[in-house]
Backbone as JSON Lines, residues from 0, in Angstrom:
{"i":0,"aa":"X","n":[0.85,-1.17,0.0],"ca":[0.0,0.0,0.0],"c":[0.9,1.23,0.0]}
{"i":1,"aa":"X","n":[0.53,2.2,-0.78],"ca":[1.25,3.45,-0.84],"c":[0.31,4.58,-0.44]}
{"i":2,"aa":"X","n":[0.76,5.37,0.5],"ca":[-0.02,6.53,0.91],"c":[0.49,7.74,0.16]}
{"i":3,"aa":"X","n":[-0.42,8.51,-0.38],"ca":[-0.03,9.73,-1.08],"c":[-0.62,10.92,-0.34]}
{"i":4,"aa":"X","n":[0.19,11.92,-0.11],"ca":[-0.23,13.1,0.63],"c":[-0.15,14.32,-0.27]}
{"i":5,"aa":"X","n":[-1.22,15.06,-0.32],"ca":[-1.24,16.34,-1.02],"c":[-1.16,17.41,0.06]}
{"i":6,"aa":"X","n":[-0.01,18.01,0.2],"ca":[0.23,18.97,1.28],"c":[-0.6,20.24,1.16]}
{"i":7,"aa":"X","n":[-1.34,20.38,0.07],"ca":[-2.2,21.55,-0.09],"c":[-3.59,21.34,0.48]}
{"i":8,"aa":"X","n":[-3.86,20.16,1.03],"ca":[-5.18,19.87,1.57],"c":[-5.09,19.8,3.09]}
{"i":9,"aa":"X","n":[-5.7,20.76,3.75],"ca":[-5.57,20.9,5.2],"c":[-6.07,19.68,5.95]}
{"i":10,"aa":"X","n":[-7.13,19.02,5.47],"ca":[-7.65,17.87,6.2],"c":[-6.63,16.74,6.23]}
{"i":11,"aa":"X","n":[-5.79,16.63,5.18],"ca":[-4.76,15.59,5.2],"c":[-3.65,15.96,6.2]}
{"i":12,"aa":"X","n":[-3.29,17.22,6.24],"ca":[-2.29,17.65,7.22],"c":[-2.79,17.45,8.64]}
{"i":13,"aa":"X","n":[-4.07,17.73,8.87],"ca":[-4.67,17.51,10.19],"c":[-4.67,16.04,10.56]}
{"i":14,"aa":"X","n":[-4.94,15.17,9.59],"ca":[-4.97,13.73,9.85],"c":[-3.57,13.22,10.2]}
{"i":15,"aa":"X","n":[-2.57,13.69,9.49],"ca":[-1.19,13.28,9.79],"c":[-0.79,13.75,11.18]}
{"i":16,"aa":"X","n":[-1.14,14.98,11.52],"ca":[-0.81,15.51,12.85],"c":[-1.52,14.72,13.94]}
{"i":17,"aa":"X","n":[-2.77,14.34,13.7],"ca":[-3.53,13.57,14.7],"c":[-2.9,12.19,14.89]}
{"i":18,"aa":"X","n":[-2.48,11.57,13.81],"ca":[-1.85,10.25,13.92],"c":[-0.52,10.36,14.67]}
{"i":19,"aa":"X","n":[0.25,11.39,14.39],"ca":[1.53,11.58,15.09],"c":[1.3,11.86,16.57]}
{"i":20,"aa":"X","n":[0.23,12.58,16.89],"ca":[-0.07,12.89,18.29],"c":[-0.39,11.64,19.11]}
{"i":21,"aa":"X","n":[-0.81,10.56,18.45],"ca":[-1.08,9.32,19.18],"c":[0.16,8.8,19.89]}
{"i":22,"aa":"X","n":[1.33,9.13,19.33],"ca":[2.58,8.63,19.88],"c":[3.27,9.63,20.8]}
{"i":23,"aa":"X","n":[2.68,10.8,20.98],"ca":[3.28,11.81,21.85],"c":[3.37,11.29,23.27]}
{"i":24,"aa":"X","n":[4.52,11.48,23.87],"ca":[4.72,11.06,25.25],"c":[5.15,9.61,25.41]}
{"i":25,"aa":"X","n":[5.19,8.87,24.32],"ca":[5.63,7.48,24.4],"c":[7.15,7.45,24.53]}
{"i":26,"aa":"X","n":[7.66,6.5,25.29],"ca":[9.12,6.42,25.43],"c":[9.76,6.09,24.09]}
{"i":27,"aa":"X","n":[10.91,6.68,23.86],"ca":[11.66,6.4,22.64],"c":[12.85,5.54,22.99]}
{"i":28,"aa":"X","n":[13.11,4.57,22.19],"ca":[14.25,3.7,22.42],"c":[14.2,2.54,21.46]}
{"i":29,"aa":"X","n":[15.2,1.7,21.54],"ca":[15.24,0.55,20.64],"c":[14.07,-0.4,20.9]}
{"i":30,"aa":"X","n":[13.63,-1.14,19.9],"ca":[12.47,-2.03,20.05],"c":[12.63,-3.05,21.17]}
{"i":31,"aa":"X","n":[13.85,-3.45,21.47],"ca":[14.04,-4.46,22.51],"c":[13.66,-3.92,23.89]}
{"i":32,"aa":"X","n":[13.49,-2.61,24.03],"ca":[13.06,-2.06,25.3],"c":[11.55,-2.18,25.51]}
{"i":33,"aa":"X","n":[10.83,-2.5,24.46],"ca":[9.37,-2.62,24.55],"c":[9.02,-4.01,25.05]}
{"i":34,"aa":"X","n":[8.11,-4.07,26.0],"ca":[7.67,-5.35,26.54],"c":[6.22,-5.57,26.2]}
{"i":35,"aa":"X","n":[5.89,-6.78,25.8],"ca":[4.51,-7.1,25.5],"c":[4.25,-8.53,25.96]}
{"i":36,"aa":"X","n":[3.2,-8.71,26.73],"ca":[2.83,-10.03,27.22],"c":[1.97,-10.71,26.16]}
{"i":37,"aa":"X","n":[2.52,-11.77,25.55],"ca":[1.77,-12.49,24.53],"c":[1.11,-13.74,25.1]}
{"i":38,"aa":"X","n":[1.19,-13.9,26.42],"ca":[0.54,-15.05,27.05],"c":[1.35,-16.32,26.87]}
{"i":39,"aa":"X","n":[0.75,-17.43,27.3],"ca":[1.42,-18.73,27.14],"c":[1.32,-19.19,25.7]}
{"i":40,"aa":"X","n":[2.38,-19.76,25.23],"ca":[2.38,-20.26,23.85],"c":[2.22,-21.74,23.83]}
């Protein structure tokens, strides 16, 4: 899938900003620092 952005359309810029805001405040670091419980296998 390829996403195409037309920077002249404000609703697309707003959508990109909203998606980026979802990650605001999340710790940054290498993926091995992330822990996820996948339960018993």
